[in-house]
Every structure is written in C-alpha cells, then in structure tokens.
C-alpha positions, 0 to 999 in steps of 0.5 A: 500500500502506498504512502498517502502523504507523499510530502512526508517522503519528500521531507524525509529525503530533504532532511536526510540530505541536509544531515549528510552534508552537515557531517562532511569535512571538505578541503579545497586547495589548488595545486600544479599538475601536468605541464605546470597547469593549476587545478583546484581539488575538492576532497572529502565529498560523499561518494554518492554526491561526487558526480552531481557536485562536480557537474554543478561546479563545472557549470557554475565556474565554466571550467572543465574537470573530472572526478578521480579517486574520490576527488573533484579536480577542476581546471584552473585556480578557483579557490576564491569562488569555490566556497560560495558555490559549495555553500549554495549547494547546501554544504555548511560553511564551517565544514569547508577548509580552503587552503590559500595559495597552492600546494606543490 
C-alpha cells in the first residue's frame, strides 16, 4: 500500500540530505599538475554526491574537470569562488577548509 502523504517522503529525503552534508569535512586547495597547469581539488565529498557536485561546479565556474579517486579536480585556480558555490549547494560553511595559495 502506498504512502498517502507523499510530502512526508519528500521531507524525509530533504532532511536526510541536509544531515549528510552537515557531517562532511571538505578541503579545497589548488595545486600544479601536468605541464605546470593549476587545478583546484575538492576532497572529502560523499561518494554518492561526487558526480552531481562536480557537474554543478563545472557549470557554475565554466571550467572543465573530472572526478578521480574520490576527488573533484577542476581546471584552473578557483579557490576564491569555490566556497560560495559549495555553500549554495547546501554544504555548511564551517565544514569547508580552503587552503590559500597552492600546494606543490
């Protein structure tokens, strides 16, 4: 028998998604990759949200990127803008650590 209150299921899904994002600790930094090109790396994202978050960030930042080994790797140095976009996706600002500069 189906649920007669479909809004309850929607609320449960929204609440569980918000709780998952609160427990996440993200680390964002820029580093040099092949041919001395800068890339922005986001680590600590939930495995289920990697592709969705990467697609949204690539669209918002108008850049290329990929998902590898649990990391989102974006082309270019976006550490000044990335925190705002992650917060707009629902991540807690206190859980996002942005490392200034770039890591060699």
